[in-house]
C-alpha positions as CSV (number, residue, x, y, z in Angstrom):
1,M,102.3,83.3,176.6
2,E,101.9,81.1,173.7
3,N,98.7,81.5,171.4
4,R,97.3,78.4,169.8
5,E,94.2,77.7,167.8
6,L,93.0,74.5,169.3
7,V,94.6,72.8,172.3
8,I,93.6,69.2,173.2
9,I,94.3,68.1,176.9
10,G,95.0,64.3,176.9
11,G,96.7,62.1,174.3
12,G,94.7,59.0,174.8
13,P,92.1,57.6,172.3
14,A,89.8,60.4,172.8
15,G,92.4,63.2,172.4
16,L,94.1,61.4,169.4
17,A,90.8,61.0,167.7
18,A,89.7,64.7,168.5
19,G,92.9,65.9,167.0
20,Y,92.7,63.9,163.7
21,G,88.8,64.9,163.6
22,A,89.7,68.7,163.8
23,Y,92.7,68.4,161.3
24,K,90.3,66.6,158.7
25,E,87.9,69.7,159.1
26,G,90.7,72.3,158.2
27,V,92.2,73.3,161.7
28,K,96.0,73.5,161.0
29,D,97.2,74.7,164.4
30,I,96.6,71.8,166.8
31,L,98.5,71.1,170.1
32,I,97.9,67.8,171.8
33,I,99.2,67.9,175.7
34,E,100.0,64.6,177.3
35,R,101.3,64.1,180.7
36,D,103.0,60.6,179.9
37,N,106.1,60.3,177.7
38,H,104.1,58.6,175.1
39,L,100.8,58.6,173.3
40,G,97.9,56.1,173.6
41,G,96.8,56.6,177.3
42,I,95.5,53.4,179.0
43,L,95.5,51.4,175.8
44,N,99.2,50.9,176.0
45,Q,98.6,48.6,179.1
46,C,95.7,46.8,177.5
47,I,97.5,44.0,175.8
48,H,94.2,41.8,175.4
49,N,92.2,41.9,172.1
50,G,88.8,42.9,171.4
51,F,89.4,46.5,170.3
52,G,88.6,48.3,167.0
53,L,85.8,46.0,165.8
54,H,83.6,49.0,165.2
55,R,86.0,51.7,164.3
56,F,88.5,49.6,162.1
57,N,86.4,46.3,161.4
58,E,89.4,44.4,162.9
59,E,90.1,42.9,166.2
60,L,93.1,44.5,167.6
61,T,95.0,44.8,171.1
62,G,95.1,48.0,172.9
63,P,98.5,49.1,171.8
64,E,97.7,48.1,168.2
65,Y,94.6,50.3,168.3
66,A,96.5,53.3,169.7
67,S,99.2,53.0,167.2
68,R,96.5,53.2,164.4
69,Y,95.6,56.7,165.8
70,E,99.1,57.7,166.5
71,E,99.9,56.8,162.7
72,L,97.0,59.1,161.6
73,V,98.2,62.0,163.8
74,K,101.9,61.6,162.7
75,N,100.8,62.0,159.2
76,T,99.5,65.5,159.8
77,N,101.0,68.8,161.3
78,I,99.5,68.1,164.8
79,E,102.2,69.0,167.5
80,V,102.4,66.9,170.6
81,K,103.9,67.9,173.9
82,S,104.4,64.9,175.8
83,D,105.8,64.6,179.3
84,T,103.8,67.7,179.9
85,M,101.2,68.1,182.8
86,A,98.2,70.5,182.6
87,I,97.8,71.9,186.0
88,D,95.4,74.9,185.6
89,L,92.6,75.8,183.2
90,S,90.7,79.2,183.3
91,N,87.4,79.9,181.9
92,D,89.0,82.3,179.4
93,K,90.9,79.3,177.8
94,V,94.3,79.8,179.4
95,I,96.1,76.6,180.1
96,T,99.1,76.3,182.6
97,V,101.5,73.3,181.9
98,V,104.7,72.0,183.5
99,S,107.3,70.0,182.3
100,S,110.9,69.1,183.2
101,K,112.0,70.5,179.7
102,N,110.3,73.7,179.7
103,G,109.3,74.3,183.2
104,L,106.0,76.4,183.7
105,E,104.3,77.8,180.7
106,Q,101.0,79.3,179.8
107,I,99.1,78.6,176.5
108,K,96.1,80.8,175.3
109,A,93.7,78.8,173.1
110,K,90.9,79.8,170.9
111,A,89.2,76.4,171.5
112,I,90.2,73.7,174.0
113,I,89.0,69.9,174.0
114,L,89.1,68.1,177.2
115,A,90.0,64.2,176.8
116,M,91.8,63.6,180.2
117,G,90.1,60.3,180.7
118,C,89.2,58.8,184.0
119,R,90.6,57.4,187.2
120,E,89.7,54.3,189.3
121,R,87.9,54.5,192.8
122,S,90.3,53.7,195.6
123,R,89.9,51.6,198.7
124,G,89.4,54.9,200.6
125,A,86.6,56.0,198.2
126,I,84.6,53.0,198.9
127,S,85.4,52.8,202.7
128,T,86.6,49.1,202.8
129,P,87.2,48.2,206.4
130,G,90.0,46.1,207.7
131,D,93.9,46.3,208.2
132,R,95.9,48.9,206.4
133,V,98.5,46.5,204.6
134,A,100.4,46.0,201.4
135,G,98.9,43.9,198.6
136,I,95.9,46.0,198.0
137,Y,95.8,47.5,194.4
138,T,93.2,49.0,191.9
139,A,92.8,46.6,189.0
140,G,94.3,49.1,186.5
141,A,97.5,49.5,188.7
142,A,97.9,45.9,188.8
143,Q,97.4,45.7,185.1
144,K,100.3,48.4,184.6
145,Y,102.6,46.5,186.9
146,C,101.8,43.4,185.1
147,N,101.8,44.4,181.4
148,I,104.3,47.4,181.3
149,D,106.7,46.7,184.2
150,G,106.7,42.9,184.2
151,Y,105.7,42.4,187.9
152,L,103.2,39.7,189.3
153,V,101.5,41.5,192.1
154,G,100.3,38.3,193.9
155,K,99.9,34.7,193.8
156,R,96.4,34.1,195.5
157,I,94.1,36.9,194.7
158,V,90.5,38.0,195.5
159,I,88.9,40.7,193.2
160,L,86.2,43.1,194.5
161,G,84.0,44.4,191.8
162,S,83.0,42.9,188.4
163,G,84.0,45.8,186.2
164,D,85.5,45.0,182.9
165,I,89.1,45.8,184.2
166,G,88.6,43.6,187.1
167,L,87.2,40.7,184.8
168,I,90.0,41.1,182.5
169,M,92.6,41.1,185.3
170,A,91.1,37.9,186.6
171,R,92.0,36.2,183.3
172,R,95.4,38.0,183.1
173,M,96.4,37.0,186.6
174,T,95.3,33.3,185.9
175,L,97.4,33.2,182.6
176,E,100.4,34.6,184.7
177,G,100.2,31.6,187.0
178,A,98.3,33.2,190.0
179,K,95.2,31.6,191.6
180,V,92.2,33.9,191.3
181,L,89.9,32.8,194.2
182,A,86.9,34.8,193.6
183,D,85.4,37.8,192.0
184,V,83.1,39.5,194.5
185,E,80.2,41.7,193.3
186,L,78.1,44.0,195.6
187,C,75.2,44.1,193.1
188,P,73.0,41.3,192.2
189,Y,74.4,41.6,188.8
190,S,77.8,42.0,187.1
191,N,79.0,45.4,186.0
192,G,81.0,43.9,183.2
193,L,80.3,43.2,179.6
194,N,78.8,39.7,179.1
195,R,81.7,38.6,176.7
196,N,84.1,39.5,179.5
197,I,82.2,37.4,182.0
198,A,82.2,34.6,179.6
199,Q,85.9,34.8,178.4
200,C,87.5,35.9,181.8
201,L,85.6,34.1,184.4
202,N,83.6,31.2,183.1
203,D,86.3,30.0,180.8
204,F,88.7,29.8,183.9
205,D,86.2,28.5,186.4
206,I,86.6,31.7,188.5
207,P,83.5,32.0,190.9
208,L,81.5,35.2,190.8
209,Y,79.9,36.1,194.1
210,L,77.0,38.3,193.5
211,S,75.5,40.3,196.2
212,Y,78.6,40.0,198.4
213,T,81.0,42.6,199.6
214,V,84.4,42.7,201.5
215,T,83.8,43.2,205.1
216,D,87.4,42.6,206.5
217,I,91.0,42.5,205.5
218,I,93.2,40.6,207.8
219,A,97.1,41.3,207.8
220,D,99.9,38.9,208.2
221,E,101.8,40.6,211.0
222,E,105.2,39.3,210.0
223,R,104.9,40.4,206.2
224,K,102.5,43.4,206.8
225,R,100.7,42.0,203.8
226,V,97.2,40.6,203.2
227,K,96.7,37.3,204.8
228,Q,93.0,36.8,204.6
229,V,89.9,38.5,203.0
230,V,86.4,38.1,204.6
231,I,83.3,38.6,202.4
232,M,79.6,38.6,203.3
233,K,76.3,38.4,201.6
234,V,74.3,41.7,201.4
235,D,70.5,42.3,201.6
236,D,68.5,44.3,199.2
237,K,69.7,47.5,201.0
238,K,73.3,46.3,200.7
239,K,73.7,45.6,204.3
240,P,76.0,42.6,205.3
241,I,73.9,39.8,206.6
242,P,75.4,38.1,209.7
243,G,76.4,34.5,209.4
244,S,77.1,34.7,205.8
245,E,80.9,35.1,206.0
246,I,83.4,33.5,203.6
247,T,87.1,33.6,204.5
248,F,89.6,33.4,201.6
249,D,93.4,32.8,202.3
250,C,95.0,35.2,199.8
251,D,97.8,37.6,199.6
252,T,96.3,40.1,197.2
253,L,93.0,42.2,196.8
254,L,92.3,43.9,193.5
255,L,89.6,46.5,193.4
256,S,87.4,47.2,190.3
257,V,84.9,49.3,191.8
258,G,84.1,52.1,189.2
259,L,85.8,54.8,187.3
260,I,85.5,58.4,187.9
261,P,86.0,61.1,185.0
262,E,89.2,63.1,185.7
263,N,87.6,66.6,186.0
264,E,89.8,68.6,188.3
265,L,90.8,71.0,185.3
266,S,87.1,71.3,184.4
267,K,86.3,72.6,187.9
268,K,89.1,75.1,187.9
269,A,87.3,76.5,184.7
270,G,84.0,76.8,186.3
271,I,82.5,74.1,183.9
272,E,79.2,72.7,185.2
273,L,79.4,68.9,186.1
274,D,76.5,66.5,186.0
275,R,76.2,64.9,189.3
276,R,75.5,61.5,187.8
277,T,78.0,61.2,185.0
278,K,80.5,63.2,187.1
279,G,81.7,64.7,183.8
280,P,80.8,68.3,182.1
281,V,77.3,69.1,181.2
282,V,77.4,69.4,177.3
283,Y,75.2,70.3,174.4
284,D,74.7,68.0,171.4
285,N,77.9,69.4,169.9
286,L,79.7,68.4,172.9
287,E,80.6,71.8,173.9
288,T,80.4,72.7,177.7
289,D,78.8,75.8,179.3
290,V,82.1,77.6,179.0
291,E,82.1,78.8,175.3
292,G,84.6,77.1,173.2
293,I,85.7,74.4,175.6
294,F,84.5,70.8,174.4
295,A,84.8,67.5,176.3
296,C,84.9,63.9,174.9
297,G,85.6,60.4,176.0
298,N,85.9,59.2,179.7
299,V,86.3,62.6,180.8
300,L,82.8,63.2,179.7
301,Q,81.1,59.9,180.4
302,V,82.7,56.6,181.1
303,H,82.6,54.3,178.0
304,D,82.5,50.6,177.8
305,L,84.0,50.5,174.2
306,V,87.2,52.5,173.1
307,D,85.6,52.6,169.4
308,N,82.9,54.7,171.0
309,V,85.5,56.9,172.7
310,S,87.4,57.6,169.3
311,M,84.0,58.3,167.5
312,E,83.1,60.6,170.1
313,G,86.6,62.2,170.0
314,E,86.4,62.8,166.3
315,R,82.9,64.4,166.8
316,A,84.5,66.9,169.3
317,G,87.3,67.7,167.0
318,K,84.9,68.3,164.2
319,N,82.7,70.6,166.3
320,A,85.6,72.5,167.6
321,A,86.7,73.2,164.0
322,N,83.2,74.4,163.3
323,Y,83.3,76.6,166.4
324,L,86.6,78.0,165.2
325,K,85.3,78.9,161.7
326,N,81.9,80.1,162.7
327,G,81.8,81.0,166.3
328,Q,79.0,80.2,168.5
329,K,75.5,80.5,167.1
330,E,72.4,81.1,169.1
331,S,69.7,78.5,169.4
332,S,66.6,77.6,171.4
333,L,67.4,74.7,173.9
334,V,65.9,71.4,174.6
335,T,66.7,70.0,178.0
336,M,67.2,66.2,178.1
337,L,66.0,64.5,181.3
338,A,66.7,61.0,182.7
339,G,63.3,59.5,183.7
340,N,62.3,56.3,185.2
341,G,65.0,53.5,185.1
342,I,67.7,55.7,183.4
343,G,70.9,56.4,185.2
344,Y,71.9,59.4,183.1
345,V,71.5,61.1,179.5
346,C,74.2,62.7,177.7
347,P,74.0,65.4,176.0
348,Q,72.0,67.1,178.7
349,F,71.2,70.0,176.2
350,I,70.2,70.0,172.7
351,R,70.5,73.2,170.4
352,K,67.6,72.3,168.2
353,D,67.9,75.1,165.6
354,L,71.4,73.8,164.9
355,V,70.9,70.2,164.4
356,D,71.4,68.9,160.9
357,D,69.3,65.8,160.8
358,Y,69.2,64.0,163.9
359,V,71.1,63.9,167.5
360,D,72.1,60.8,169.3
361,I,71.4,60.5,173.0
362,F,73.7,58.4,175.1
363,F,72.7,56.7,178.2
364,R,72.8,53.9,180.8
365,V,70.0,52.3,182.7
366,R,70.0,51.9,186.4
367,A,69.5,48.1,186.7
368,P,69.2,45.1,184.3
369,S,65.8,44.8,182.6
370,S,64.2,42.4,179.9
371,N,61.2,42.6,177.8
372,C,61.1,46.3,178.2
373,K,61.1,49.5,176.0
374,L,62.9,52.9,175.9
375,V,60.4,55.7,175.7
376,L,60.9,59.5,174.7
377,T,58.2,61.9,176.1
378,K,57.6,65.6,175.4
379,K,54.7,67.7,176.7
380,G,53.4,64.7,178.8
381,E,53.1,62.4,175.7
382,D,55.2,59.6,174.3
383,F,56.4,60.2,170.8
384,L,59.0,57.4,170.3
385,S,59.0,53.9,171.7
386,V,62.0,51.4,171.2
387,P,61.5,47.7,172.5
388,K,64.5,46.0,174.2
389,I,64.8,42.3,174.9
390,K,67.4,42.9,177.2
391,I,69.3,45.9,178.6
392,A,72.0,46.3,181.3
393,P,73.9,49.0,183.1
394,S,77.1,47.7,182.0
395,E,76.5,48.6,178.4
396,M,76.2,52.2,176.9
397,Q,73.1,52.8,175.0
398,S,72.0,55.3,172.6
399,I,68.7,56.5,171.0
400,R,68.2,58.8,168.0
401,I,66.0,61.8,167.9
402,K,65.2,63.3,164.4
403,K,65.4,67.2,163.9
404,E,61.5,67.3,163.2
405,Q,60.7,65.7,166.7
406,L,62.7,68.5,168.4
407,S,60.8,71.6,166.8
408,D,57.9,71.7,169.4
409,A,59.8,70.6,172.5
410,S,61.5,72.4,175.4
411,E,61.9,69.3,177.5
412,I,62.4,65.6,176.5
413,T,62.3,62.8,179.1
414,L,63.9,59.3,178.4
415,S,62.3,56.4,180.5
416,L,62.4,52.8,180.7
417,K,59.2,51.1,180.9
418,E,57.6,47.6,180.8
419,N,56.8,46.3,177.5
420,K,53.1,45.1,178.0
């Protein structure tokens, strides 16, 4: 069995940033395990720009952003095992990996950072009715076929879901010569960033059907491929309304219906998962409830900006380095709770005796709101209120709690209230 000081599972933006963050804090024995044959993760297929504005103060494409961190890592002694898949993780920090080069191996680590990213929801996950035919892709798969492999997945396209990947692919397919007939969204609001709605739909006159969903997929019997997609308007309980059918003649349906943190390894290690984020429950230092195992990036919570993924990764690397130097210290806990209007909070626990000056709480709201305020409550009393002109589920938010505000608290609730 190979013994290592710090092992990072995943070589995407979170894993690269975590490795670099740990290296800067003095950890010299670092191993990154990446299942693909190159680093960078999903960024390599994201050839559009808009990355790096916060982290590097530049507008970069996905591959350019990834290359920045690859260069940082190459200038260290961080070791990378690519084409290597982690298939098991125990709670005593033993990782089982497999590769064509070395076969089955086991690695014992003193600390581990989980950075496996997330996966897309498929047709089966959302139970879309209709014929089982070719021409149905997740938006990310279509992006890979187009940007990496050079294939156009269809010529007349309907997109279900208005997440950022779906919006970006509406533009990408249009630029490649396809006709995007509609973007269909179950919710009464878009789940993508406002800038993507403007740049990817409005700029290309692609209609967005809010409060609609796909109710049937009709096959071309000869080609065994999508021939038509039927959508219907839904009521406030998301039930289709009879008589509201719209039929599109198309050959392709793209699904952009949400992302799920990739936590199969976390489950094998017995790490507690949050039922809302689908990622690990963590303390403010990003450590899970299994000592010495940390989590960051989309495996922890689905981010909207890769810049935030990298910054969270660097924090995880720094905190893992601190754990390796000083071990786990005892502290009284503050439990963070998601109150009215809040979808989730992360971290879920704060070790208040170990906080330096403040802790940032990340969250998403349940629905779009305007003229509202974020309120933090302890012992039944509000102690912090932050007004918001507009706030939406598509954008991750954060709120800062100072160390002195934690001293007399055992529970803190974050709520969204009307700003009267």
